[in-house]
C-alpha positions in Angstrom: 0.0 0.0 0.0 1.3 3.4 -1.0 0.7 6.6 1.0 0.6 9.9 -0.8 1.5 13.0 1.1 1.3 16.6 0.3 -1.2 19.3 -0.4 -4.3 18.5 -2.4 -6.9 20.6 -4.1 -9.6 17.9 -3.9 -11.5 18.4 -0.7 -14.1 15.7 -1.6 -17.2 15.6 0.6 -15.9 18.7 2.5 -16.5 20.9 -0.5 -19.2 23.6 -0.5 -21.3 21.6 -3.0 -21.7 18.7 -0.6 -22.4 21.1 2.4 -25.1 22.8 0.3 -26.8 19.5 -0.6 -27.1 18.7 3.1 -28.9 21.9 3.9 -32.7 22.3 3.5 -33.6 23.7 0.1 -36.5 26.0 -0.4 -39.2 27.0 2.1 -39.9 23.4 3.2 -36.5 21.9 2.6 -35.7 19.5 -0.2 -34.9 15.8 0.2 -32.3 15.5 -2.5 -32.1 11.7 -2.3 -35.8 11.2 -2.7 -36.0 13.9 -5.4 -33.2 12.2 -7.4 -34.6 8.7 -7.1 -38.1 9.9 -8.0 -36.7 11.7 -11.0 -34.9 8.6 -12.2 -38.1 6.6 -11.8 -39.9 9.1 -14.0 -37.2 8.8 -16.6 -37.5 5.0 -16.6 -41.3 5.1 -17.0 -40.9 7.5 -20.0 -38.2 5.3 -21.5 -40.4 2.2 -21.3 -43.4 4.1 -22.7 -45.4 3.9 -19.5 -46.6 7.5 -19.8 -49.5 7.4 -17.3 -47.1 6.3 -14.6 -44.5 8.7 -15.9 -47.0 11.6 -15.5 -47.7 10.7 -11.9 -44.1 10.3 -11.1 -43.1 13.7 -12.8 -45.8 15.3 -10.7 -44.3 13.7 -7.6 -40.9 15.2 -8.6 -42.5 18.6 -8.9 -44.1 18.2 -5.5 -40.6 17.7 -4.1 -39.2 20.6 -6.1 -41.7 22.9 -7.9 -38.8 24.9 -9.5 -37.4 21.9 -11.3 -37.5 23.3 -14.8 -36.4 20.0 -16.5 -39.2 18.1 -14.7 -41.7 20.6 -16.1 -40.3 20.1 -19.5 -40.4 16.3 -19.2 -43.9 16.4 -17.8 -44.9 18.4 -20.9 -43.3 15.7 -23.2 -45.3 13.0 -21.2 -48.5 15.0 -21.6 -48.0 15.3 -25.3 -47.7 11.5 -25.5 -51.0 11.3 -23.6 -52.6 13.7 -26.0 -53.3 16.2 -23.3 -52.1 19.2 -25.2 -53.4 22.1 -23.2 -51.7 20.7 -20.0 -48.6 20.1 -22.0 -48.4 23.7 -23.2 -48.7 24.9 -19.6 -46.0 22.6 -18.5 -43.6 23.6 -21.3 -44.2 27.3 -20.5 -43.5 26.6 -16.8 -40.3 24.9 -17.8 -38.7 28.2 -18.9 -40.3 30.6 -16.5 -37.5 30.3 -13.8 -35.0 28.3 -15.8 -31.3 28.8 -15.2 -30.4 26.2 -17.7 -32.1 26.6 -21.1 -30.6 23.8 -23.1 -34.1 22.6 -23.9 -35.6 26.0 -24.5 -35.8 25.8 -28.3 -37.4 22.4 -28.1 -39.9 23.5 -25.5 -40.9 26.3 -27.9 -41.2 23.9 -30.7 -43.2 21.4 -28.6 -45.6 24.2 -27.7 -46.0 25.0 -31.4 -46.7 21.3 -32.1 -49.3 21.1 -29.3 -51.1 24.2 -30.7 -51.0 22.6 -34.1 -52.5 19.4 -32.7 -55.3 21.6 -31.3 -55.7 23.2 -34.7 -54.8 26.6 -33.2 -52.7 27.5 -36.2 -52.0 31.2 -35.5 -50.7 30.4 -32.0 -48.6 27.5 -33.4 -47.0 29.8 -36.0 -46.0 32.3 -33.2 -44.0 29.6 -31.5 -42.5 28.2 -34.7 -41.4 31.7 -35.5 -39.7 32.0 -32.1 -37.8 28.8 -32.8 -36.7 30.2 -36.2 -35.7 33.5 -34.5 -33.3 31.8 -32.1 -31.9 29.0 -34.3 -28.7 30.9 -34.8 -28.0 31.3 -31.1 -25.4 29.3 -29.2 -26.2 27.5 -25.9 -24.6 30.2 -23.8 -26.8 32.9 -25.5 -29.9 31.3 -24.0 -28.7 32.4 -20.6 -29.1 36.0 -21.7 -32.7 35.4 -22.6 -33.6 34.6 -19.0 
């Protein structure tokens, strides 16, 4: 067995990140472990095509963290699969209301357009399709400026 001595920059579980994950999050506090496990379950239900169960599980994720923008987005995708387009639109819109990470922003706009098209609300669909065209040249880091 070899022992390594000297200074290190790796502070492991003593880092600020791990200290922050052990503190309560939000007004009621966030159970990170339960949130992460529930999120993984929702992914698995989506992956296997079990969309009714995925919807329930994404709603459980949002009960644990209402500000989880990616959960709102994935709930929207799930609702589209269930052909509940009005609810999907609301969920997609919620996904970028407080988002700090907009990597899915163009697709959320596109999905809203698609949902309006399925509802045969063509003028509203065109508005969202146009927004996608307007931002197609932007790079990922540019989406942060939109928020």
